[in-house]
N, C-alpha and C positions, 0 to 999 in steps of 0.2 A: 129293380134290378135287376140286369141282367144276370144270369147264375152261370153262364157261360164265359162274359166276361170276367167276372170277379175271379173265376177257376183260371181262364189263365193267364191274369194278370199280377195276382197273388203273390209278391217276392219278386216281379220281376222289372226291369227298369227296360222299356220297350221302345223303338222307333215308331211313332205314329204310322208313318206313310208304310211300314211291313204288316200292322194289327192287323188281323184276317176275323175283322171286321166292318161291319158300314161304318161311316163317316156320321152319320145322324146320331148312332148308339152311341160311338165315342162323345160326339160333341153334349149329347145328353147327360151322357154321366161325367163329363165337366161341368155342366151348368150344376148341375145335385152336390159336385162336389165328392163323387165316390173315389172320381180321376184327378190326381197332381200332373200338372204338367213341367217340368225340367229344361230348361235350354240345354240342346246337346252341346255347346261351348262357352264355359263363362270366361270372363279378360276381367281378370284381376291386375290392377296398375299398384305397383310398387314404388315410394320415394323411394331417388338416388341422391346424390349429392348435386345432381347439377340436373338430371330429368324425371319424367318418370318414366318408370317400367313395366311396360304392358307384358303380362303373361298370361299363357291360354291354359284352361286346362278344360277337358274330356272327362263330360260326366255317363258316361258310357263305361267305358274304358281305365279310367283315372290317370291317365298319359300326361305327363307333364312335361316331355322332353319337347323343348320347342322345336326343334330342328325338323320332329316329325308332324306340326301343322303347316299348311299353306293358306295362304291366303286369294282369294278371286271374287271377279265379280260375280256376281248372284243372277241367274236369270228370275229364280223362283222370289226371291223376296227385293230384289233390282238394286243390291244393296253391295259391299265390300263384306265378304263371307268367310268365315275362317274354316278349313275341315282339317278332319284327323287322320293322318295316315296312317296310323298304328292301328287300326282297326278299322280299316273301310274295308275289308273284304267281308265283314257282318253289314253293309251295306252305309252309306255315306253317312257320317254326323256331321253338320254343320253350326255355326254359328245361329242358324234361322231351322235349324230341325226343331223338332219336338218332342220330348221323352216323354211317356205314358208310368206312372206309378202309380198303383194300387192305394186310395187314401181312406177305404171305409175299411168295414169286419172283414175279415181274411176269410178264404175257402178253407174249411175244414174237412179231415178223413171223417168219409162215412163208413169205411172197412171196418170189419171184424176179422181183424190179421190170423193167417194160421202159418205156422212155421213147420213147412213138410220135409226138411231133410233128416236121413235117417242115418247117415254118416256115422261117426264114433272118431272124438278126437285121440291121439295117441296123448301119454301122460302132459310130453311136453307143450306140446298144442296145448292142452286144457290147462295146464297153467297161464300161459301168455293171453289165453283168451280170457280168463279170469279178472287176470293185470290189466286187460284194454278194458274192460266190462267196468269195474272200480273205477278208472280213472273217468270214463261215461259218464258213470253216476254219479261223481263229484265234480264235473264241468272243470276238470283237468287234463289240458293237452297230451296227446302221449305217441311215443314212438314205435312203430313193433319191426323190431330189425328183422328180418329172416332171410335164411338163404333160399336159391330159385328153389322152386316145389317144394318149399314146407308146407304148404299147405294154407298161405297168408287169407284169401279169400274165405275161407272156412271158419277164420278165427275172427272176423268180423261176424259171423251170421245170428250169434246170441244177440252182440252187443247193438246191433239193428233191430233187432224180432223186440229187445226188451224201449229201446224207443218209440217203436210205431204203437207199439201196446200203449205207454204212454203219451200218445196222439201225436208225440214228435216230429217233424217234417226232416228227414234226412237226404244227406246227398252226399254221394261217393263219387268223388274227381278225380278225374287221370290226364297226363300232358296229349297219351295218346288215342286216336279213335280206336286202334287196333283194341284194347285193354277192355274198352267198351262195349265195345262188340261182341269182347269173348266173357263177359260179366254178364250180357244182360237177358242170353236165355241163361243163365245158370242161376239170377237172384228170382226170373220168372218162377221156377222150378219150385223153390227154397220160399217164396213168397207169394202164394199161388191167389190168393184173395186181394193183394193189397198192387192198389195202380202205381207202376212203375212207368216212368219214360225216360228213354236212352236220350239224350241230345247230341250231336255235333257235329260238321257239316257235310249238308246235304240230309240231314235224315227226315225221314216223313214224319209227316202231322201226327200229333198227337191228342186224344183227346182227355177232359174229366183233371181232374183236380190230383196230383200225385205225389203222393206220399213220402214215396221215393224216387230218387232222380240222378240215373246215372250219367255224367255229363264230363266231356272233354274240360278242362280248364279256361279254354277262351269260350266256350258257350257261358264263363261262369260273368262273364263282361255285364251278361244280360237279367243279371240279379242281383237284389239288393234288398238286406237285413230277413233275406224268408228261410232259412236251414237254424232248425235247433242243434244241427250234430253236423258237421265236415269231415268224410275224410276222404286225404289226400290219397291214394294208390302210387307209386311208382314216384315218390317227391323229388327222387334225384333227375330224372329223365329231362333232357330238352325238350320243350324250351323252358319247360314249366321255373329250373334251378337258374336260368340264366338271365330271366324276365321280370323286372319287379311289375312293372303291370299284372301277368299273371298271380305272382301271388296276393299283391293288394284287391286282383279281384276276387279271392279266395279269399279274404277278410272281409271284405263287401256283402257278399253273398252270402256269407254267416251274419247271422243276430247280434246283437252287441254282446259281448262277451263272452260269444258261446267260443269253448273249446274246440281247436281245429287237431284232426289225428291223424297222426303220418303213417305209412306204410311203404316199405321200401327193404330191397335186400341190400342196397349200395349207397347209405345216405352220406348227405356234404355235410362238413363240420360244419354249414351255417344254420342246421336244422336243429334247434332247440325245441328241447320239450321237455314239460312238468315232468313225465315218467318217461321208463321204457320197458321194455321185452326185446329179451336178444332168444332166438330160435334157432338154435345151430345146425339143427340137423333135418333133413327131408322128412316127410311123414311116411314114406315105407321105413324108412330104417338106413337105407344103403346111402352108401357113399358120393359126394358131387366127381362125377366125370371129371375126371382133370386135364385139361388141354395139353398138347402134346403140340410142339416146335417141326414145323419140316421147312427147310429152306426151297426158294423158288426164285433162284437167281435171273434175274432181265425179265420177270413174269411181264411189266408194262409193254415191255417192247415188242415182246411177240405175242401179247394179245393187240397191237398196236397194229403188228403186223399180219392179222388173221389168223394168228394162231394161237390153239390153248397149250399150255404148257404140259409137259409130259405128263409129270407126278399127278397133277390138278388134273388131267386128262383119264389118267389110272385110278383115281380116287371116284370120277362121276362117275365111270364105268363098272366099275365094282359093286356101287351100291345099286345102279340100275340093275345088274346081274343079277343082284341077292332081292330084288325088289323089298331095297330100304330105302324111305323116303329123305331127304336131302333136303337142307339149303344150304347154301353156296353166298356168304356174305361179299360184300365187294365193295370198292371205298368208293367212288362217286357212279353219279348218275351216266354219263359220257359211257364210263369203263363199259357201266352194265346192261348200257342202250348196245353198245357195237361186239358184244363179249361175242366168238364165233360159234354158237349151237344154237340148238331147236327149242330151250329148255324156256318154258314164260318164265319173265321177268318183271317184278313191282320194285315200285318205290312211293314215295310219300303222296302225290301227285294221280296215281294208278286208278282209274275211273271201276276196274275190275279186282281190288287189291283183296274183298272180301271174300270176293268166291273163288278166285287161285287160291288163298289158303285154304278154302274146305274141300275145293278138289283134291288139294296133295294130305286134307286130314281125312279122307276117303279113298285115297288111293287110283284117282283117277288118271293124278300125272304124276310124273316120276319124282321131280323136284321141283325147286323153283330158285335163281338168281333172285336177289334182295339186298338194299342196302340196309343201315341200321333202322330202318324202318322198323321192322319184324324182330329185332334185337329184343323185344320183351312184350310180354302181354297175352303171347300164344302158347299153346298148347299140345304139341302133335308125337303122336305116340310112338314110340321106335325112332323118331328122328333124329340121322347124323349131321353134323355140321363142318364145314369148313369156312375158313375165313383167308380170303386173298389180299393180301398186303397189311397183313394186320399190324405193319409198323407205320401207319399210314397215322398221321394228326388223328382222323375222325374216331380212329381207334382209340380212346380212353380206357382206362384200365376197368372202370364201370360197365362201359361198353363191353368189353369183353369178357367180363363175368356174369352181364346179363342175358349175354349170346351162348355162353357154355351153359347157363344154363334151362336153354327149352332141350339139352339133353337129357336122358334118364329122369324124365319127370314120372313114368309110368311106372306102378310095384310090378306091374308084367316085362316090363323091359328098364332096368333102373341104371343100366352101363349105354356107351355108347362111343361112338369116334368124332372126340373136337379136335380139330388140328387146325391150328394158327399157320398160314402158308408165308412165307415174308424175305424181304431182300436184307435182314439184319436184323438181330432181336433188337426189340426197343424195350425202354425202361416198363413201360406201362403193361409190355407183354408179362413181365416178368413178375410186376405185380400183382398182374391179374392172378397167374398160375400159385405165387406164393397165397394169395389170399383164399384158393379155394382149397389149397394144402393145409391150412390153418384152420379152417373151416371143419376139414375132415378130421383133423388133429383130436380137434373138442370133444 
């Protein structure tokens, strides 16, 4: 039995043509029964009053939306084939595709885990952390509802270490790549002897059997019954909360009856768990910065003419003059790309997003223009934030709360400016401001 193949495929459901192993090795393991094959797409016939209805299901992403399947004449099998358009960005899965599933003894951890975190939890953090650990030990789902900058990640450390010591495999999933990129080096420092993999779009190849996996929720399409414990960070973020297949992927990736735990500052009503902890204060004890509203009448028209509105230009110039790092959130990619200034800009598909955020963190650039892609998961010391067009539909109350949460996260700089520039105050803006003020009163 090939140990590397066992380590790679344990807990995974993998498209055969993408497997980084020789065909001969895969064929030998199929013949020996170590690998089980699944069809990429199954077609189920259900009886109706007058005819048989055919329904397709994708065995990788669990998609059952028939509008997201397409039938074509396949050159590979020379037959009519159906493929799933829902997960096509991860490689096309069709009726004649083969998915590899490890069908023998699973790879196991060989590491002696070390907990190398020297920080100290506040009394509120300690209480929430102990409540989460109790839920993990009892295998009951838990919601950690904590304000932005409360130190949610640190609260996970004791529970994760407890699981690793028991030989359990752990996954921390998040909808956004930026969150995974932010978490990965922190977890490497805290668990220096643990094999940790970070999985996201275009992630580099990583070797060995990972006892702890940090992954975007999309990457969990490629796992099946893999994890003893799953934590979903930023569980209310798009696209996770709006995509049933992503929610299904998290359940599919967990072992049968394994509890799933959620961590967020802005939980949706649909997020139901057995137990709950609430953390209403940041770790440094200071209040959350409250966003202020400032009118920016006709900003879209002025930007279309290639002019930065006076108040916005003044705000940017002031931050640059004082050497304060800043983020300017814009409602559309078109507005972002056409913004008339020399500032670097990032969006979801930007190939150098990670590098530009790092440059801002290291003060190599003064500020960044961004879409909502940076609304969560990043920490930049002393950053100030402006939202342009805060009244627009893309800026929901939860998005505005998360954006506001970028400010004042450091104990050295617990305050900072967060301004909602608008062409009319929206209900979502009011809700966000009221929620933050409510947390401060608590």
